[in-house]
All heavy atoms as an XYZ file, in Angstrom:
886
protein
N     103.056    119.099    105.974
C     102.640    118.019    106.848
C     102.498    116.752    105.993
O     101.874    116.781    104.944
C     101.298    118.379    107.515
C     100.847    117.346    108.497
S      99.270    117.635    109.352
C      99.213    119.344    109.733
N     103.110    115.664    106.451
C     102.975    114.411    105.711
C     101.562    113.874    105.880
O     100.835    114.274    106.787
C     103.968    113.349    106.210
O     103.608    112.987    107.548
C     105.397    113.844    106.156
N     101.196    112.948    105.025
C      99.860    112.370    105.121
C      99.675    111.674    106.468
O      98.626    111.762    107.081
C      99.605    111.415    103.957
C      98.135    111.147    103.769
O      97.302    112.024    103.948
N      97.816    109.932    103.410
N     100.718    110.970    106.940
C     100.618    110.305    108.242
C     100.436    111.335    109.353
O      99.674    111.112    110.295
C     101.845    109.442    108.494
N     101.098    112.469    109.238
C     100.928    113.523    110.240
C      99.509    114.077    110.216
O      98.923    114.344    111.262
C     101.925    114.665    110.004
O     103.238    114.223    110.208
N      98.956    114.247    109.022
C      97.576    114.720    108.906
C      96.614    113.705    109.510
O      95.639    114.068    110.174
C      97.227    114.982    107.439
N      96.907    112.422    109.305
C      96.062    111.378    109.886
C      96.126    111.421    111.413
O      95.091    111.308    112.083
C      96.498    110.000    109.377
C      96.190    109.759    107.924
S      96.810    108.133    107.438
C      96.738    108.268    105.667
N      97.325    111.586    111.951
C      97.467    111.659    113.407
C      96.762    112.884    113.965
O      96.146    112.825    115.032
C      98.944    111.664    113.803
C      99.666    110.339    113.625
C     101.165    110.519    113.861
C      99.102    109.290    114.562
N      96.832    113.982    113.244
C      96.125    115.197    113.669
C      94.624    114.936    113.703
O      93.945    115.301    114.669
C      96.453    116.367    112.724
O      97.859    116.615    112.784
C      95.697    117.622    113.118
N      94.110    114.286    112.670
C      92.678    113.959    112.631
C      92.303    113.038    113.788
O      91.215    113.152    114.365
C      92.320    113.317    111.299
N      93.199    112.127    114.143
C      92.927    111.189    115.233
C      93.097    111.824    116.612
O      92.840    111.171    117.623
C      93.833    109.960    115.109
C      93.478    109.022    113.964
C      94.551    107.964    113.801
C      92.112    108.393    114.191
N      93.507    113.078    116.642
C      93.646    113.778    117.915
C      92.309    114.064    118.577
O      92.260    114.367    119.766
N      91.239    113.937    117.844
C      89.904    114.180    118.393
C      89.330    112.875    118.940
O      89.270    111.880    118.226
C      89.001    114.724    117.285
C      87.630    115.062    117.804
O      86.807    114.136    117.937
O      87.382    116.246    118.076
N      88.898    112.858    120.199
C      88.369    111.625    120.798
C      87.154    111.044    120.061
O      87.009    109.824    119.987
C      87.987    112.041    122.219
C      88.730    113.290    122.484
C      88.958    113.946    121.151
N      86.321    111.897    119.501
C      85.162    111.392    118.759
C      85.615    110.661    117.506
O      85.096    109.596    117.166
C      84.193    112.538    118.400
O      83.748    113.149    119.611
C      83.005    112.035    117.606
N      86.610    111.202    116.828
C      87.122    110.537    115.629
C      87.793    109.216    115.993
O      87.695    108.240    115.248
C      88.087    111.449    114.882
C      87.363    112.624    114.268
C      88.260    113.453    113.365
N      87.643    114.750    113.231
C      88.226    115.892    113.555
N      89.471    115.918    113.981
N      87.573    117.024    113.424
N      88.439    109.177    117.148
C      89.018    107.915    117.607
C      87.912    106.882    117.817
O      88.065    105.708    117.447
C      89.788    108.121    118.908
C      91.045    108.947    118.753
C      91.667    109.311    120.085
O      91.466    108.644    121.094
N      92.439    110.385    120.090
N      86.809    107.315    118.398
C      85.673    106.403    118.612
C      85.089    105.924    117.291
O      84.704    104.754    117.161
C      84.579    107.097    119.435
O      85.052    107.401    120.723
N      85.032    106.802    116.323
C      84.520    106.430    115.004
C      85.438    105.394    114.364
O      84.976    104.365    113.849
C      84.350    107.672    114.104
C      83.183    108.518    114.614
C      84.145    107.270    112.639
C      83.056    109.880    113.938
N      86.741    105.636    114.409
C      87.700    104.681    113.846
C      87.593    103.344    114.575
O      87.611    102.274    113.941
C      89.146    105.234    113.928
C      89.339    106.395    112.954
C      90.182    104.137    113.681
C      89.284    106.007    111.486
N      87.438    103.385    115.879
C      87.295    102.156    116.654
C      86.064    101.367    116.186
O      86.140    100.159    115.952
C      87.210    102.486    118.141
C      87.188    101.251    119.002
O      88.043    100.362    118.800
O      86.323    101.165    119.893
N      84.944    102.051    116.044
C      83.711    101.383    115.606
C      83.849    100.842    114.184
O      83.447     99.718    113.886
C      82.529    102.341    115.693
N      84.441    101.642    113.299
C      84.572    101.228    111.905
C      85.628    100.143    111.708
O      85.636     99.462    110.680
C      84.892    102.432    111.015
C      83.799    103.495    110.906
C      84.277    104.651    110.040
C      82.508    102.908    110.380
N      86.518    100.003    112.676
C      87.531     98.948    112.546
C      86.922     97.567    112.769
O      87.496     96.558    112.398
C      88.686     99.179    113.522
O      88.259     98.980    114.857
N      85.739     97.535    113.379
C      85.041     96.264    113.614
C      84.185     95.859    112.419
O      84.103     94.685    112.084
C      84.166     96.380    114.851
C      84.965     96.455    116.125
C      84.074     96.405    117.361
N      84.741     97.161    118.405
C      84.353     98.339    118.852
N      83.259     98.893    118.395
N      85.053     98.954    119.780
N      83.542     96.867    111.799
C      82.657     96.584    110.666
C      82.286     97.888    109.972
O      82.280     98.945    110.587
C      81.372     95.887    111.138
C      80.527     96.746    112.070
C      79.273     96.042    112.549
O      78.657     95.318    111.755
O      78.928     96.225    113.723
N      81.963     97.818    108.684
C      81.485     99.009    107.981
C      80.127     99.432    108.556
O      79.296     98.591    108.891
C      81.332     98.541    106.536
C      82.169     97.312    106.432
C      82.135     96.678    107.782
N      79.942    100.739    108.688
C      78.702    101.266    109.258
C      78.238    102.490    108.483
O      79.050    103.222    107.909
C      78.904    101.654    110.728
C      79.259    100.538    111.706
C      79.705    101.125    113.040
C      78.080     99.608    111.888
N      76.944    102.724    108.530
C      76.351    103.937    107.962
C      76.370    105.043    109.011
O      76.558    104.779    110.210
C      74.919    103.649    107.517
N      76.152    106.264    108.586
C      76.156    107.417    109.493
C      75.161    107.215    110.635
O      75.484    107.454    111.802
C      75.851    108.725    108.731
C      75.668    109.890    109.692
C      76.949    109.038    107.735
N      73.955    106.779    110.305
C      72.927    106.580    111.330
C      73.335    105.554    112.376
O      73.057    105.714    113.564
N      73.994    104.497    111.933
C      74.449    103.467    112.874
C      75.531    104.015    113.803
O      75.542    103.719    114.998
C      74.974    102.249    112.103
C      73.892    101.527    111.325
C      74.452    100.529    110.330
O      75.472    100.829    109.672
O      73.853     99.448    110.216
N      76.399    104.845    113.257
C      77.427    105.478    114.096
C      76.788    106.451    115.085
O      77.175    106.496    116.256
C      78.453    106.210    113.226
C      79.475    105.332    112.534
C      80.191    106.101    111.434
C      80.471    104.782    113.543
N      75.813    107.207    114.624
C      75.152    108.187    115.498
C      74.449    107.508    116.667
O      74.350    108.076    117.758
C      74.171    109.035    114.698
N      73.965    106.293    116.468
C      73.295    105.564    117.555
C      74.265    105.141    118.655
O      73.865    105.001    119.802
C      72.560    104.340    117.009
C      71.209    104.683    116.401
C      70.358    103.446    116.163
N      70.845    102.613    115.084
C      70.583    102.813    113.795
N      69.831    103.822    113.428
N      71.059    102.000    112.872
N      75.527    104.901    118.308
C      76.489    104.447    119.316
C      77.376    105.571    119.844
O      78.171    105.342    120.751
C      77.365    103.285    118.790
C      76.513    102.084    118.436
C      78.222    103.719    117.620
N      77.232    106.756    119.295
C      78.027    107.904    119.739
C      77.111    108.971    120.338
O      75.953    109.089    119.940
C      78.804    108.507    118.560
C      79.855    107.599    117.914
C      80.348    108.219    116.613
C      81.012    107.362    118.866
N      77.634    109.762    121.259
C      76.801    110.798    121.880
C      76.725    112.096    121.079
O      76.739    113.189    121.640
C      77.506    111.018    123.219
C      78.942    110.759    122.926
C      78.944    109.658    121.896
N      76.687    111.965    119.749
C      76.618    113.155    118.889
C      75.556    112.924    117.811
O      75.124    111.804    117.570
C      77.986    113.493    118.246
C      78.508    112.322    117.403
C      79.006    113.878    119.309
C      79.782    112.627    116.645
N      75.168    114.003    117.156
C      74.119    113.946    116.133
C      74.655    113.374    114.815
O      75.866    113.302    114.596
C      73.578    115.354    115.888
O      74.600    116.157    115.301
N      73.714    113.021    113.960
C      74.089    112.531    112.628
C      74.907    113.561    111.850
O      75.914    113.210    111.234
C      72.845    112.135    111.839
C      72.220    110.834    112.303
C      70.932    110.566    111.555
N      71.195    110.404    110.134
C      70.865    109.339    109.426
N      70.211    108.357    109.993
N      71.149    109.263    108.154
N      74.495    114.856    111.849
C      75.314    115.836    111.128
C      76.742    115.931    111.687
O      77.695    116.090    110.926
C      74.562    117.158    111.323
C      73.147    116.751    111.562
C      73.230    115.456    112.322
N      76.876    115.804    113.004
C      78.220    115.855    113.609
C      79.034    114.633    113.186
O      80.231    114.747    112.880
C      78.117    115.942    115.125
N      78.395    113.461    113.149
C      79.083    112.248    112.680
C      79.552    112.465    111.247
O      80.691    112.146    110.895
C      78.169    111.006    112.782
C      78.790    109.814    112.054
C      77.889    110.645    114.229
N      78.687    113.015    110.418
C      79.037    113.270    109.014
C      80.236    114.200    108.901
O      81.126    113.984    108.061
C      77.851    113.865    108.259
O      76.813    112.911    108.149
N      80.283    115.231    109.737
C      81.421    116.160    109.703
C      82.717    115.452    110.096
O      83.760    115.653    109.462
C      81.159    117.347    110.627
C      80.097    118.279    110.105
C      79.755    119.387    111.092
O      80.136    119.338    112.261
N      79.031    120.383    110.610
N      82.657    114.625    111.127
C      83.849    113.886    111.546
C      84.277    112.890    110.467
O      85.473    112.728    110.212
C      83.601    113.159    112.869
C      83.610    114.069    114.048
N      84.751    114.685    114.498
C      82.613    114.451    114.884
C      84.467    115.417    115.564
N      83.165    115.299    115.813
N      83.321    112.230    109.836
C      83.640    111.295    108.763
C      84.302    112.012    107.589
O      85.221    111.473    106.965
C      82.386    110.558    108.290
C      81.894    109.450    109.209
C      80.512    108.980    108.773
C      82.871    108.281    109.234
N      83.855    113.224    107.307
C      84.465    113.996    106.221
C      85.931    114.254    106.515
O      86.790    114.099    105.636
C      83.725    115.311    106.000
C      84.330    116.137    104.870
C      83.601    117.429    104.654
C      84.162    118.305    103.576
N      85.448    118.034    103.007
N      86.242    114.637    107.742
C      87.641    114.877    108.124
C      88.449    113.590    107.959
O      89.544    113.594    107.375
C      87.738    115.399    109.581
C      89.185    115.445    110.048
C      87.089    116.777    109.697
N      87.919    112.486    108.472
C      88.622    111.204    108.386
C      88.787    110.748    106.934
O      89.823    110.187    106.565
C      87.885    110.142    109.203
C      87.902    110.360    110.716
C      86.920    109.423    111.400
C      89.300    110.205    111.276
N      87.786    111.011    106.125
C      87.849    110.641    104.708
C      88.850    111.530    103.965
O      89.616    111.044    103.131
C      86.456    110.747    104.085
C      86.375    110.162    102.705
C      84.947    110.176    102.188
C      84.933    109.769    100.728
N      83.632    109.890    100.124
N      88.863    112.822    104.287
C      89.774    113.759    103.622
C      91.240    113.402    103.845
O      92.076    113.628    102.968
C      89.519    115.198    104.084
C      88.241    115.786    103.508
O      87.647    115.174    102.586
O      87.820    116.858    103.993
N      91.578    112.851    105.018
C      92.968    112.469    105.279
C      93.257    111.026    104.853
O      94.387    110.572    104.933
C      93.381    112.690    106.752
C      93.294    114.160    107.122
C      92.591    111.812    107.695
N      92.217    110.311    104.419
C      92.411    108.978    103.885
C      92.239    107.828    104.856
O      92.473    106.679    104.495
N      91.822    108.109    106.081
C      91.656    107.037    107.062
C      90.389    106.220    106.849
O      90.319    105.062    107.250
C      91.643    107.610    108.479
C      93.006    107.984    109.046
C      92.860    108.831    110.298
C      93.818    106.734    109.328
N      89.400    106.850    106.219
C      88.099    106.202    106.027
C      87.744    106.275    104.550
O      88.035    107.259    103.869
C      87.024    106.920    106.889
C      85.628    106.483    106.516
C      87.280    106.683    108.362
N      87.121    105.228    104.074
C      86.584    105.237    102.714
C      85.114    104.826    102.794
O      84.666    104.288    103.803
C      87.383    104.332    101.798
C      87.477    102.906    102.247
C      88.406    102.127    101.347
N      88.518    100.758    101.821
C      89.479     99.943    101.510
N      90.442    100.348    100.719
N      89.503     98.719    101.970
N      84.391    105.116    101.738
C      82.966    104.786    101.750
C      82.578    104.110    100.451
O      83.296    104.170     99.460
C      82.118    106.034    101.993
C      82.278    107.071    100.896
O      83.297    107.048    100.182
O      81.393    107.913    100.746
N      81.431    103.454    100.518
C      80.885    102.800     99.330
C      79.365    102.815     99.436
O      78.804    102.785    100.526
C      81.420    101.386     99.183
C      80.902    100.405    100.209
C      81.430     98.978     99.945
N      80.746     97.996    100.737
C      81.029     97.666    101.987
N      82.030     98.276    102.605
N      80.344     96.754    102.623
N      78.755    102.880     98.283
C      77.302    102.840     98.210
C      76.856    101.391     98.253
O      77.385    100.549     97.533
C      76.821    103.500     96.919
C      75.365    103.800     96.882
C      74.995    104.962     97.790
O      75.762    105.891     97.964
N      73.826    104.887     98.380
N      75.902    101.096     99.119
C      75.320     99.752     99.172
C      73.808     99.921     99.222
O      73.242    100.224    100.277
C      75.825     99.000    100.399
C      75.455     97.526    100.387
C      76.143     96.764    101.494
O      77.333     96.422    101.337
O      75.477     96.519    102.519
N      73.184     99.758     98.090
C      71.747    100.012     98.002
C      71.492    101.491     98.224
O      72.059    102.337     97.556
N      70.648    101.794     99.185
C      70.325    103.192     99.490
C      71.211    103.754    100.601
O      71.055    104.907    100.981
C      68.852    103.306     99.930
O      68.653    102.496    101.094
C      67.919    102.892     98.812
N      72.113    102.948    101.107
C      72.971    103.384    102.210
C      74.403    103.604    101.745
O      74.866    102.980    100.801
C      73.006    102.326    103.328
C      71.670    102.024    103.892
C      71.644    100.960    104.961
N      72.778    100.084    105.047
C      73.268     99.602    106.180
N      72.707     99.900    107.321
N      74.300     98.785    106.178
N      75.083    104.497    102.435
C      76.508    104.708    102.219
C      77.206    104.155    103.450
O      76.961    104.602    104.570
C      76.820    106.190    102.035
C      78.287    106.450    101.788
C      78.546    107.816    101.205
N      77.931    108.026     99.904
C      78.392    107.554     98.746
N      79.474    106.812     98.721
N      77.765    107.809     97.620
N      78.060    103.151    103.238
C      78.778    102.524    104.332
C      80.205    103.047    104.402
O      80.870    103.213    103.376
C      78.806    101.002    104.172
C      77.463    100.301    104.261
C      77.636     98.809    104.026
C      76.805    100.556    105.610
N      80.651    103.293    105.612
C      81.997    103.790    105.855
C      82.808    102.685    106.508
O      82.297    101.905    107.311
C      81.952    105.019    106.761
C      81.303    106.192    106.079
C      79.915    106.346    106.092
C      82.052    107.128    105.402
C      79.307    107.404    105.444
C      81.454    108.198    104.752
C      80.082    108.330    104.780
O      79.491    109.376    104.138
N      84.088    102.636    106.143
C      84.969    101.658    106.752
C      86.378    102.233    106.836
O      86.731    103.160    106.102
C      84.971    100.355    105.959
C      85.518    100.487    104.544
C      85.320     99.212    103.759
O      84.188     98.743    103.615
N      86.401     98.648    103.259
N      87.168    101.672    107.720
C      88.555    102.096    107.877
C      89.345    101.595    106.671
O      89.126    100.481    106.188
C      89.140    101.519    109.186
C      90.637    101.754    109.271
C      88.436    102.114    110.387
N      90.250    102.417    106.198
C      91.147    102.004    105.126
C      92.381    101.357    105.760
O      93.179    102.045    106.398
C      91.563    103.209    104.281
C      92.416    102.834    103.095
O      93.056    101.756    103.123
O      92.472    103.622    102.136
N      92.530    100.044    105.636
C      93.651     99.366    106.296
C      95.018     99.840    105.797
O      95.987     99.855    106.561
C      93.428     97.884    105.983
C      92.424     97.828    104.906
C      91.682     99.125    104.894
N      95.102    100.261    104.545
C      96.370    100.774    104.028
C      96.757    102.077    104.732
O      97.931    102.324    105.002
C      96.301    100.991    102.518
C      96.153     99.690    101.751
O      96.578     98.631    102.270
O      95.597     99.723    100.637
N      95.765    102.897    105.024
C      96.030    104.153    105.728
C      96.496    103.875    107.154
O      97.439    104.515    107.644
C      94.778    105.028    105.742
N      95.856    102.935    107.816
C      96.295    102.581    109.167
C      97.708    102.013    109.150
O      98.501    102.282    110.055
C      95.332    101.590    109.817
C      94.001    102.162    110.275
C      93.183    101.079    110.977
C      94.172    103.367    111.175
N      98.047    101.265    108.120
C      99.406    100.736    107.996
C     100.403    101.876    107.834
O     101.504    101.836    108.391
C      99.488     99.766    106.817
N     100.010    102.916    107.114
C     100.874    104.081    106.935
C     101.105    104.784    108.275
O     102.230    105.173    108.599
C     100.259    105.044    105.921
C     101.123    106.233    105.612
C     100.502    107.147    104.565
O      99.451    106.862    104.014
N     101.157    108.248    104.309
N     100.047    104.939    109.060
C     100.181    105.550    110.391
C     101.090    104.682    111.252
O     101.963    105.190    111.962
C      98.799    105.741    111.059
C      98.944    106.153    112.508
C      97.984    106.770    110.295
N     100.903    103.385    111.182
C     101.730    102.457    111.969
C     103.206    102.595    111.597
O     104.078    102.648    112.469
C     101.236    101.034    111.737
C     102.112     99.949    112.296
C     101.763     99.674    113.748
N     102.722     98.816    114.365
C     102.534     97.535    114.630
N     101.398     96.959    114.328
N     103.470     96.837    115.212
N     103.509    102.643    110.292
C     104.902    102.809    109.853
C     105.481    104.121    110.375
O     106.627    104.176    110.819
C     104.999    102.745    108.331
C     104.851    101.346    107.766
C     105.183    101.299    106.278
N     104.372    102.192    105.468
C     103.191    101.876    104.952
N     102.663    100.682    105.165
N     102.534    102.750    104.215
N     104.680    105.166    110.337
C     105.118    106.480    110.827
C     105.445    106.408    112.320
O     106.494    106.893    112.760
C     104.021    107.516    110.551
C     104.354    108.892    110.998
N     105.185    109.722    110.295
C     103.973    109.587    112.102
C     105.297    110.877    110.932
N     104.578    110.817    112.035
N     104.563    105.788    113.093
C     104.789    105.662    114.537
C     105.957    104.733    114.839
O     106.742    104.994    115.758
C     103.522    105.176    115.239
C     102.369    106.174    115.264
C     101.121    105.519    115.839
C     102.734    107.428    116.036
N     106.096    103.659    114.073
C     107.231    102.755    114.257
C     108.550    103.479    114.020
O     109.511    103.306    114.778
C     107.128    101.540    113.330
C     106.093    100.533    113.778
O     105.611    100.620    114.934
O     105.756     99.642    112.959
N     108.612    104.289    112.974
C     109.831    105.049    112.675
C     110.127    106.041    113.793
O     111.287    106.200    114.210
C     109.697    105.771    111.335
N     109.104    106.708    114.290
C     109.270    107.635    115.403
C     109.813    106.904    116.624
O     110.745    107.353    117.289
C     107.926    108.305    115.725
C     107.949    109.144    116.962
C     108.510    110.408    116.943
C     107.427    108.664    118.150
C     108.544    111.185    118.095
C     107.458    109.430    119.309
C     108.014    110.690    119.273
N     109.242    105.731    116.922
C     109.656    104.939    118.074
C     111.110    104.483    117.913
O     111.898    104.538    118.855
C     108.717    103.750    118.220
C     108.994    102.894    119.402
C     109.370    101.592    119.390
C     108.915    103.255    120.786
N     109.527    101.124    120.665
C     109.258    102.129    121.542
C     108.592    104.434    121.447
C     109.296    102.135    122.935
C     108.615    104.438    122.834
C     108.967    103.310    123.559
N     111.479    104.027    116.718
C     112.851    103.585    116.470
C     113.840    104.725    116.645
O     114.912    104.540    117.229
C     112.959    102.969    115.077
C     112.267    101.620    114.973
C     112.159    101.112    113.547
O     112.820    101.671    112.637
O     111.404    100.144    113.336
N     113.499    105.921    116.159
C     114.380    107.086    116.347
C     114.515    107.420    117.823
O     115.606    107.727    118.311
C     113.846    108.297    115.580
C     114.057    108.234    114.091
C     113.738    109.568    113.408
N     112.437    110.114    113.740
C     111.313    109.849    113.072
N     111.333    109.036    112.036
N     110.178    110.399    113.434
N     113.415    107.347    118.546
C     113.441    107.653    119.982
C     114.296    106.647    120.738
O     115.079    107.021    121.614
C     112.021    107.662    120.554
O     111.262    108.682    119.952
N     114.149    105.378    120.418
C     114.960    104.351    121.074
C     116.438    104.509    120.745
O     117.302    104.341    121.614
C     114.480    102.955    120.681
C     113.173    102.498    121.306
C     112.785    101.121    120.755
C     113.258    102.464    122.815
N     116.753    104.838    119.499
C     118.146    105.050    119.103
C     118.744    106.235    119.852
O     119.885    106.172    120.324
C     118.238    105.255    117.595
N     117.977    107.302    119.997
C     118.464    108.473    120.741
C     118.667    108.127    122.209
O     119.655    108.547    122.828
C     117.481    109.631    120.600
N     117.769    107.348    122.781
C     117.905    106.924    124.175
C     119.157    106.057    124.345
O     119.929    106.236    125.288
C     116.661    106.156    124.619
C     116.734    105.651    126.023
C     116.596    106.514    127.093
C     116.966    104.305    126.276
C     116.670    106.060    128.395
C     117.052    103.835    127.569
C     116.906    104.715    128.642
N     119.364    105.135    123.410
C     120.546    104.265    123.484
C     121.825    105.090    123.386
O     122.771    104.880    124.141
C     120.500    103.227    122.368
C     121.701    102.304    122.378
C     121.685    101.302    121.243
O     121.031    101.559    120.208
O     122.334    100.255    121.396
N     121.842    106.051    122.473
C     123.019    106.902    122.311
C     123.282    107.691    123.585
O     124.417    107.790    124.042
C     122.827    107.845    121.123
C     124.018    108.731    120.864
C     123.802    109.651    119.670
O     122.747    109.634    119.040
N     124.792    110.453    119.364
N     122.245    108.226    124.166
C     122.394    108.995    125.408
C     122.903    108.107    126.547
O     123.780    108.492    127.308
C     121.055    109.628    125.776
C     121.012    110.359    127.085
C     121.884    111.614    127.015
N     121.953    112.269    128.289
C     121.403    113.423    128.562
N     120.731    114.069    127.626
N     121.516    113.956    129.749
N     122.358    106.902    126.640
C     122.770    105.972    127.688
C     124.237    105.597    127.528
O     124.998    105.592    128.495
C     121.885    104.708    127.653
O     120.527    105.107    127.818
C     122.249    103.735    128.745
N     124.649    105.294    126.299
C     126.053    104.954    126.043
C     126.960    106.131    126.380
O     128.039    105.955    126.938
C     126.249    104.524    124.599
C     125.679    103.166    124.299
C     125.945    102.800    122.835
N     125.193    101.654    122.434
C     125.615    100.408    122.548
N     126.796    100.169    123.053
N     124.856     99.403    122.151
N     126.541    107.309    126.047
C     127.328    108.503    126.333
C     127.510    108.678    127.838
O     128.603    108.989    128.314
C     126.644    109.728    125.736
O     127.293    110.905    126.135
N     126.447    108.460    128.590
C     126.532    108.582    130.043
C     127.383    107.468    130.639
O     128.141    107.693    131.577
C     125.136    108.581    130.657
C     124.381    109.861    130.397
C     122.967    109.856    130.938
O     122.581    108.890    131.623
O     122.253    110.834    130.676
N     127.293    106.250    130.080
C     128.119    105.139    130.553
C     129.591    105.430    130.304
O     130.429    105.171    131.164
C     127.720    103.833    129.862
C     126.422    103.254    130.344
C     125.980    102.052    129.527
O     126.635    101.721    128.505
O     124.966    101.441    129.913
N     129.903    105.967    129.128
C     131.296    106.313    128.814
C     131.809    107.379    129.764
O     132.953    107.335    130.209
C     131.422    106.801    127.366
C     131.188    105.694    126.353
O     131.221    104.505    126.746
O     130.946    106.021    125.169
N     130.964    108.307    130.093
C     131.352    109.403    130.988
C     131.560    108.896    132.420
O     132.419    109.375    133.135
C     130.288    110.508    130.971
C     130.632    111.663    131.853
N     131.649    112.538    131.557
C     130.103    112.085    133.023
C     131.735    113.443    132.513
N     130.799    113.194    133.412
N     130.780    107.902    132.834
C     130.854    107.361    134.192
C     131.857    106.220    134.342
O     132.050    105.708    135.429
C     129.479    106.850    134.645
C     128.475    107.986    134.793
O     128.917    109.137    134.930
O     127.258    107.711    134.756
N     132.535    105.811    133.275
C     133.447    104.666    133.309
C     134.682    105.010    134.142
O     135.474    105.871    133.769
C     133.839    104.298    131.877
C     134.669    103.026    131.784
O     135.007    102.464    132.849
O     134.976    102.615    130.652
N     134.883    104.320    135.294
C     136.037    104.631    136.155
C     137.380    104.249    135.516
O     138.419    104.747    135.922
C     135.798    103.816    137.420
C     134.803    102.776    137.064
C     134.046    103.290    135.867
N     137.360    103.373    134.534
C     138.614    102.982    133.889
C     139.061    104.010    132.851
O     140.124    103.896    132.266
C     138.488    101.611    133.244
O     137.554    101.662    132.192
N     138.233    105.008    132.640
C     138.556    106.063    131.686
C     139.739    106.858    132.244
O     139.662    107.409    133.342
C     137.331    106.953    131.474
C     137.544    107.999    130.396
O     138.682    108.103    129.860
O     136.581    108.708    130.069
N     140.864    106.951    131.490
C     142.038    107.662    132.023
C     141.803    109.154    132.226
O     142.535    109.784    132.961
C     143.118    107.434    130.959
C     142.409    106.912    129.749
C     141.073    106.396    130.192
N     140.761    109.686    131.655
C     140.486    111.111    131.830
C     139.846    111.414    133.160
O     139.821    112.551    133.613
N     139.315    110.406    133.869
C     138.660    110.627    135.166
C     139.690    110.541    136.283
O     140.602    109.735    136.251
C     137.576    109.572    135.412
C     136.358    109.790    134.549
O     136.250    110.878    133.951
O     135.512    108.876    134.472
N     139.549    111.370    137.305
C     140.459    111.269    138.455
C     140.203    109.970    139.219
O     139.084    109.476    139.232
C     140.109    112.487    139.313
C     138.822    113.007    138.788
C     138.620    112.458    137.416
N     141.227    109.380    139.873
C     141.067    108.121    140.595
C     140.191    108.231    141.796
O     139.915    109.182    142.370
C     142.492    107.732    140.985
C     143.363    108.898    140.701
C     142.574    109.878    139.891
């Protein structure tokens, strides 16, 4: 599994999506995340560990608090992965459309009049 695939797998959980959404606005501590999410602090910590393990989130010590934030480079990697997927899908759609147009072309000598 590529790193981008692991990141997408981690983002498959709605709670982790909410965490990424909150952290994309500003760095937050576990307690601050727990206040805005319907889960406990230990559950937030577990989700943050998953996000950190795949590289989507990084943390830093600030005084007595540990602040978590989204890693913009990781999000850029996910974006590139999705862009490539989208480009392949569009190319396949275009190829299929052209193939069907060629097949439906009445000027094609292989088609009966």
